[in-house]
C-alpha positions in Angstrom: 0.0 0.0 0.0 2.9 2.4 0.8 4.4 1.8 -2.7 1.1 2.9 -4.3 1.5 6.3 -2.6 5.0 6.8 -4.1 4.0 5.8 -7.6 1.4 8.4 -8.3 3.8 11.3 -7.7 6.5 9.8 -10.0 3.8 9.0 -12.7 2.3 12.5 -12.4 5.7 14.2 -13.1 6.4 11.8 -16.0 2.9 12.3 -17.5 3.1 16.1 -17.0 6.4 16.2 -19.0 5.1 13.9 -21.7 1.9 15.9 -22.0 3.9 19.2 -22.2 5.9 17.7 -25.1 2.7 16.5 -26.8 1.1 20.0 -26.4 4.2 21.7 -27.9 4.2 19.4 -30.9 0.5 19.9 -31.4 0.8 23.7 -31.1 3.7 23.7 -33.7 1.6 21.6 -36.1 -1.4 23.9 -35.7 0.9 27.0 -36.2 2.3 25.6 -39.4 -1.1 24.7 -40.7 -2.6 28.1 -39.8 
């Protein structure tokens, strides 16, 4: 149970960075199309 509490924090940071990269790529694609 204690391990589950530690995983969310690590996953949140990893997901936040991955999402940020995806958003930047999407924004660049939209900018090029527009």
